[in-house]
C-alpha positions in Angstrom: 11.2 -12.5 247.2 7.9 -14.5 246.4 7.3 -11.9 244.2 10.1 -12.4 242.2 9.9 -16.4 242.0 6.8 -16.9 240.7 7.8 -18.5 237.4 9.7 -20.7 238.9 7.7 -21.5 241.8 4.6 -22.1 239.5 6.6 -24.4 236.9 8.0 -26.9 240.1 4.1 -27.3 241.3 3.2 -27.5 238.0 6.5 -29.7 236.3 4.4 -32.9 237.4 1.6 -33.3 234.5 4.2 -31.5 232.1 6.4 -34.5 232.5 3.4 -36.6 231.7 2.4 -34.6 228.9 6.0 -34.7 227.4 7.1 -38.4 228.0 6.6 -39.2 224.5 9.2 -36.6 223.5 12.3 -38.0 224.6 14.4 -39.6 221.7 15.8 -42.6 223.9 19.5 -43.8 223.4 18.5 -47.1 224.9 15.7 -49.1 226.5 14.1 -47.0 229.4 10.7 -47.6 229.4 9.9 -46.2 232.9 12.3 -43.3 232.9 10.2 -40.2 231.7 12.4 -36.8 231.3 11.4 -33.5 230.6 13.1 -30.2 230.6 11.4 -26.6 229.9 12.5 -24.2 226.8 13.9 -20.5 227.8 14.9 -17.5 225.3 17.2 -15.2 226.2 17.9 -11.5 225.5 21.4 -9.5 225.4 21.7 -7.3 228.7 19.1 -9.4 230.4 17.8 -11.3 233.0 19.7 -15.3 233.3 16.7 -18.0 233.2 16.7 -21.7 234.4 16.7 -24.6 232.2 15.7 -27.6 234.5 16.0 -31.1 233.7 13.3 -33.1 235.5 13.0 -37.2 235.9 9.9 -39.1 236.8 9.9 -42.8 237.4 7.4 -45.6 237.8 10.4 -47.0 240.8 13.4 -45.6 241.6 16.5 -47.0 240.4 19.6 -45.0 242.7 22.4 -43.4 241.2 22.5 -41.3 238.3 24.5 -39.7 235.9 23.6 -36.7 233.3 25.9 -35.9 230.6 24.6 -31.6 229.0 25.6 -30.9 225.6 26.1 -27.4 225.2 27.7 -27.3 222.1 24.8 -26.2 219.8 24.5 -22.8 222.3 28.0 -22.2 222.7 27.8 -19.8 220.3 25.2 -17.1 221.8 24.4 -18.2 225.3 26.3 -19.5 228.3 25.2 -22.2 230.0 26.2 -22.9 233.6 25.4 -25.4 236.7 23.3 -23.3 239.4 23.5 -26.2 241.3 26.7 -27.5 243.9 29.9 -27.1 242.3 31.0 -30.1 243.2 28.5 -31.3 241.3 29.1 -31.5 237.8 32.2 -31.5 236.6 33.1 -29.3 232.2 35.2 -30.6 229.7 35.0 -28.0 226.7 30.9 -28.1 225.6 30.3 -31.2 228.3 29.1 -30.7 231.5 28.9 -34.2 233.4 26.7 -34.4 236.9 26.2 -37.1 238.9 23.0 -37.3 240.5 21.7 -39.2 244.0 18.0 -40.3 243.7 17.2 -39.8 248.0 13.5 -39.2 247.1 11.6 -42.6 247.4 8.1 -41.0 247.4 7.3 -41.7 243.7 7.5 -38.1 242.7 9.6 -36.2 240.6 13.1 -35.9 240.8 14.9 -32.4 240.1 18.3 -34.0 238.3 20.1 -31.0 236.9 19.5 -27.2 237.3 20.8 -24.5 234.8 21.1 -21.0 234.2 21.1 -19.5 230.7 22.5 -16.0 230.1 23.1 -14.5 226.0 26.1 -13.8 225.5 27.3 -10.0 223.7 26.7 -10.2 220.6 24.4 -12.7 220.2 20.8 -11.8 217.5 17.3 -12.4 217.5 16.1 -15.6 216.5 19.6 -17.2 217.2 18.1 -21.1 218.4 20.2 -23.8 219.1 19.7 -27.3 221.8 20.7 -28.6 225.2 21.5 -32.1 225.2 20.6 -34.2 228.0 21.8 -37.8 228.5 20.6 -39.9 231.7 21.9 -43.0 232.0 21.7 -45.7 235.2 23.1 -49.2 236.3 19.0 -50.6 236.8 17.6 -47.6 233.7 19.4 -47.8 231.4 19.7 -44.6 229.1 17.4 -42.1 228.2 18.2 -38.8 226.3 15.8 -35.3 225.6 16.2 -31.9 224.1 15.4 -28.5 225.0 15.6 -25.5 223.0 18.0 -22.2 223.8 16.3 -19.2 221.3 17.5 -15.5 221.4 15.0 -12.8 221.3 14.6 -9.2 221.5 14.9 -7.4 224.2 11.4 -5.1 226.1 10.5 -4.4 229.1 6.7 -4.5 229.9 6.2 -3.5 233.7 3.2 -3.5 235.8 2.2 -1.5 239.0 3.1 -3.4 242.5 -0.1 -4.0 243.6 -4.3 -3.5 243.3 -6.2 -3.3 245.7 -10.0 -3.8 245.5 -13.2 -4.1 248.1 -16.2 -4.5 247.9 -19.0 -7.2 249.5 -20.4 -10.1 248.1 -22.2 -9.9 244.5 -20.6 -6.5 244.1 -18.6 -5.9 240.6 -15.2 -4.0 241.1 -13.6 -2.7 238.5 -9.8 -3.5 237.9 -7.3 -1.2 236.0 -4.9 -3.6 235.2 -1.8 -1.2 233.3 1.5 -2.2 232.1 4.1 0.0 230.8 7.0 -0.3 228.3 9.9 0.9 230.6 12.3 -0.1 227.8 14.0 1.3 224.7 12.1 -1.1 222.5 8.7 -1.4 220.6 6.6 -4.2 222.6 4.3 -6.0 219.6 1.8 -8.2 221.3 0.9 -9.1 224.8 -0.4 -12.0 227.1 -1.6 -10.7 230.4 -2.6 -14.4 232.6 -4.3 -13.9 235.9 -5.2 -16.6 238.6 -6.3 -15.8 241.7 -8.9 -17.5 245.0 -12.6 -18.0 244.8 -13.3 -14.6 245.3 -12.0 -13.1 242.2 -14.7 -14.5 239.6 -13.9 -12.7 236.8 -17.1 -10.3 235.8 -17.2 -10.7 231.7 -15.6 -13.8 229.9 -13.7 -12.2 226.2 -13.3 -13.5 223.6 -9.8 -13.3 223.1 -8.8 -14.4 226.4 -9.0 -18.6 227.8 -10.1 -19.8 230.5 -10.4 -23.0 233.5 -13.4 -24.4 233.7 -15.7 -24.5 236.8 -15.3 -26.9 238.7 -12.0 -25.6 239.7 -11.8 -23.2 243.4 -9.7 -20.7 241.8 -9.8 -18.5 239.1 -7.4 -18.6 236.5 -7.0 -17.2 232.6 -5.3 -15.4 229.8 -5.9 -12.6 227.6 -4.0 -12.3 224.1 -3.6 -8.9 222.7 -2.1 -7.6 219.4 -1.7 -4.3 220.7 1.8 -2.2 220.2 3.2 0.2 222.9 6.1 2.5 222.0 9.2 2.9 224.5 7.5 5.2 227.4 4.5 4.6 226.9 1.7 3.0 228.6 -1.8 0.0 228.0 -4.5 -0.1 230.2 -7.2 -2.6 230.3 -10.8 -1.5 229.0 -13.4 -0.2 230.8 -15.7 -3.4 231.2 -13.0 -5.1 232.9 -13.4 -6.8 236.3 -14.2 -8.8 239.3 -17.7 -10.1 240.6 -17.3 -11.1 244.5 -19.3 -14.4 244.4 -22.6 -13.7 246.4 -22.0 -16.8 249.0 -18.9 -15.7 249.8 -17.6 -15.2 253.5 -17.4 -12.2 255.2 -15.4 -10.2 256.3 -12.5 -11.8 254.3 -9.3 -10.9 252.1 -8.7 -12.7 248.7 -5.5 -12.9 246.7 -4.1 -13.0 243.1 -2.5 -11.9 240.8 -1.9 -10.6 236.9 1.2 -11.3 235.0 2.4 -10.0 232.0 4.5 -11.7 228.5 5.1 -11.3 225.3 3.7 -14.1 223.1 7.2 -15.6 222.9 7.8 -15.4 227.4 4.3 -16.7 227.3 4.8 -20.0 225.1 8.0 -20.9 227.1 5.8 -19.9 230.3 3.4 -22.6 228.9 6.4 -24.9 228.7 7.5 -25.3 232.4 3.8 -24.8 233.8 1.2 -27.8 233.5 -1.6 -25.2 233.1 -2.2 -25.4 228.9 -4.2 -28.1 229.4 -6.5 -26.4 232.0 -6.9 -23.4 229.8 -8.6 -23.9 226.4 -12.6 -22.4 227.0 -12.7 -18.4 225.3 -15.4 -16.2 226.3 -18.6 -14.8 224.3 -18.8 -11.7 225.9 -17.1 -9.5 223.1 -13.1 -8.4 223.5 -10.9 -7.0 225.8 -9.0 -4.2 224.5 -5.5 -2.3 225.1 -4.6 -0.9 221.8 -5.2 -1.4 218.2 -3.7 -4.0 216.0 0.0 -3.9 215.1 2.1 -6.3 213.4 4.2 -9.2 215.2 8.0 -8.9 214.3 10.9 -10.7 215.6 10.5 -13.2 218.8 10.9 -11.1 221.9 11.7 -11.4 225.6 11.8 -9.2 228.6 14.4 -8.2 229.7 13.2 -7.8 233.5 10.6 -10.4 233.8 10.0 -9.6 237.8 8.6 -6.7 237.3 5.6 -7.5 235.1 3.3 -8.5 238.0 0.5 -6.6 239.9 -0.6 -8.8 243.0 -4.2 -8.3 244.5 -6.0 -7.7 246.7 -9.9 -8.4 247.4 -11.5 -7.1 250.7 -14.6 -8.4 251.0 -17.2 -6.0 253.3 -19.9 -7.1 255.1 -21.8 -10.0 257.7 -21.9 -13.0 256.0 -20.4 -16.5 257.4 -21.9 -20.4 257.5 -22.4 -23.1 259.8 -21.0 -27.1 258.4 -22.7 -29.5 260.5 -21.2 -33.2 261.0 -22.9 -36.1 259.6 -22.2 -39.7 261.1 -24.4 -42.8 260.8 -26.1 -45.8 262.2 -25.4 -49.0 260.9 -26.7 -52.8 261.4 -24.8 -55.6 260.6 -23.8 -59.1 262.0 -20.5 -59.7 262.4 -18.0 -60.5 260.2 -19.6 -58.8 257.9 -18.7 -55.5 256.1 -20.7 -52.6 255.4 -20.7 -49.2 253.4 -20.9 -46.2 255.8 -20.6 -42.4 254.2 -19.3 -39.9 256.5 -19.4 -36.2 256.5 -20.7 -32.9 257.0 -23.2 -30.4 255.5 -22.9 -27.1 254.7 -26.2 -25.1 256.0 -25.2 -21.5 254.4 -25.1 -18.9 254.2 -21.5 -18.5 253.1 -19.4 -21.5 250.8 -16.9 -22.5 252.4 -13.2 -23.8 252.6 -13.1 -21.1 249.8 -9.8 -19.8 251.1 -8.6 -16.3 251.7 -7.8 -14.9 255.5 -10.8 -15.2 257.0 -13.3 -18.1 256.2 -13.2 -21.4 257.7 -11.4 -24.9 255.8 -13.6 -27.7 257.4 -11.0 -30.7 258.3 -12.9 -33.8 259.4 -11.8 -36.1 262.0 -13.2 -39.6 262.1 -12.6 -41.7 265.1 -14.2 -45.2 264.5 -15.8 -47.1 266.9 -14.2 -50.4 268.8 -15.0 -53.6 267.3 -14.8 -52.6 263.7 -12.1 -52.7 261.0 -12.1 -50.1 257.9 -10.8 -52.7 255.2 -11.3 -49.4 252.8 -10.5 -45.4 253.1 -11.0 -42.9 250.7 -7.8 -41.1 249.7 -8.8 -37.8 250.7 -8.4 -39.3 254.3 -5.1 -39.8 256.3 -4.3 -41.8 259.4 -5.3 -39.4 262.0 -3.0 -41.0 265.0 0.5 -41.3 263.1 0.2 -38.3 260.6 1.7 -40.8 257.9 1.0 -43.3 255.2 -0.8 -43.2 251.9 -4.0 -41.7 251.3 -6.8 -44.1 251.7 -4.7 -46.7 254.0 -6.6 -49.0 255.6 -7.0 -50.4 259.1 -6.3 -47.0 261.2 -8.9 -46.1 263.8 -8.3 -42.8 263.7 -9.0 -40.9 260.0 -8.0 -37.2 259.4 -10.1 -36.3 256.1 -10.0 -33.1 253.8 -12.1 -31.7 251.2 -10.4 -30.2 248.6 -12.5 -27.6 247.0 -15.0 -25.2 248.3 -18.3 -26.1 249.4 -21.9 -24.1 248.2 -24.5 -23.8 250.9 -26.7 -27.2 251.0 -23.7 -29.3 249.3 -22.1 -32.1 251.4 -19.2 -33.4 251.9 -19.1 -37.4 251.8 -16.3 -40.1 252.4 -16.7 -43.3 251.7 -15.7 -46.1 254.2 -16.1 -49.8 254.6 -15.9 -50.9 257.3 -16.0 -54.7 258.9 -18.1 -55.8 262.2 -15.2 -58.0 264.3 -17.0 -58.1 267.5 -21.1 -57.9 269.0 -22.7 -55.4 270.9 -23.2 -51.5 270.1 -20.2 -49.2 270.0 -20.1 -45.6 268.7 -18.1 -43.6 267.5 -17.4 -39.7 266.5 -17.3 -37.4 263.6 -15.9 -34.1 264.8 -15.1 -31.0 262.7 -12.5 -28.7 262.5 -12.9 -25.4 261.2 -9.4 -23.8 260.5 -5.7 -24.8 261.8 -3.6 -24.0 264.3 -3.9 -20.0 265.0 -6.1 -19.8 261.8 -9.0 -21.6 263.1 -12.1 -19.2 262.9 -15.8 -20.8 264.4 -19.0 -21.6 262.5 -22.0 -20.3 263.2 -23.0 -23.2 265.0 -20.0 -25.1 267.2 -22.7 -27.4 268.8 -23.5 -29.5 265.6 -19.6 -29.6 264.9 -19.6 -33.0 265.6 -22.2 -36.2 265.2 -21.7 -40.0 266.5 -20.7 -43.2 264.4 -23.3 -45.9 265.7 -22.4 -50.0 264.3 -25.2 -52.3 265.7 -23.7 -55.7 265.8 -25.8 -59.0 265.9 -28.5 -57.4 267.8 -26.5 -56.4 270.8 -27.4 -52.7 273.1 -26.4 -49.6 272.5 -25.5 -48.9 276.7 -27.0 -46.1 276.5 -25.8 -44.1 273.1 -28.4 -41.8 271.4 -30.1 -43.2 268.5 -30.9 -40.2 267.0 -28.3 -38.8 264.9 -27.6 -37.4 261.5 -27.4 -40.5 259.1 -26.0 -40.3 255.4 -27.8 -42.2 252.9 -27.2 -42.5 249.2 -26.3 -39.3 247.2 -28.9 -37.9 244.9 -26.4 -36.3 243.4 -22.9 -36.8 242.1 -20.1 -34.4 240.3 -17.2 -36.2 239.3 -14.2 -34.5 240.6 -10.7 -34.0 239.1 -6.9 -33.2 239.6 -6.9 -29.0 239.1 -6.1 -26.5 240.6 -6.5 -24.8 244.0 -5.1 -21.1 244.8 -4.0 -21.3 248.1 -4.9 -17.7 249.9 -2.7 -15.4 251.7 0.4 -17.5 249.5 -1.2 -18.0 246.1 -0.1 -20.5 244.6 -1.3 -24.1 242.6 -2.0 -27.3 244.5 -2.6 -30.5 242.8 -6.2 -31.9 244.4 -7.5 -35.7 244.0 -11.0 -36.0 244.5 -11.8 -39.5 243.0 -13.6 -40.9 246.3 -14.8 -37.9 248.1 -18.5 -37.1 246.4 -20.0 -33.6 246.9 -24.0 -33.5 246.8 -26.1 -30.9 246.5 
């Protein structure tokens, strides 16, 4: 079931960025500066599967209920467009759909306003094209409009093998003979292969006809473009130079997961309109051309009539025995009552394996910070949440316990540092704690030395005595290096997918 919903699932996770990028596109019917709209484009073929167009709104403030009118008149001759949501949400009058949308989301994220399924009508011909026109009104926010394109393509049927299993030790390079077949009755002209995988699926070569995400992401994603012709009943395979190299610091044993999806060029363009990945791709390789078949001329736009058989789900089994030790980093702070002092807490990876890389066996590190009594956190990192209630905004001041998370992997010798500012409220010496958890629920896996997964936070205010606390504890200092983090793509191993990661206030120190 997950396999069949990949594209819509990726689109939902990537849509927030797409909304921002597309906010200049709508033509406003009335001033509505804080109401940004976005709807994806689709291309469908007679006899092919239905596809979805979804209208989203991203608003700076929430506005209550909306009315959405969808004008289908410009596509009615060749496409059937219907509401795919609750039956009572929309009414129909000729080519106009009128839908009532209740805004029940108060977290400032995007609002799914209307979802429509689109199917090509019998008799539709390739290259017919028109627009759906959306008009959104609210008593509070005024009115705004947006247009998305519905096009008819020539139907083809690309198909891939369902799965590919790989096996190797850290540092090994593994061949990955990914294959695509033409199971339809029409010659396919051109193809795009999109590959995404977790930490272990590192492409062994970077090709000139492929675009890659940059190296700061903890997953690998790339797209390769081919001009190859595949006749009906024939198949094509990537040349023998293609494969993956298991990172030398991979946790072992472990299992990593990924997927390879084949698109027609027109379907790839549609995919990019749904998923916020185009801005992350763009770095081309320099190690020659990855090949399928000889180059052939492109004719009419083509769309896959059975897109759900285009995906190969990959599993990489990493063999061997290579784990890691993570050690908590506490701090010792001196200050006068009433002063605010910076405190850096976290952990260091002593290696040899990297941590936070996902997979079925590798560790994922959570950090619980219990502050000493008599101090108040006036600033906390955005990667830390209230550890007692489990609620509230990330980085909210005033909690006594924080649960902090590093959105990314950490190599040997690197530190995850969480920067706090603590106000000293009472005199005397008091002790808090940094405690690491290597995993979650039943998936918890011990590191090489669980004994160093706890460290003290010692605050000495006004020269008071510590009451027997051991002053010899890990103390964090100033960073010797800083790698700026930005929101990006993090593949969740075992499930597969993209998660937006915030890294603004978490420091990675080598």
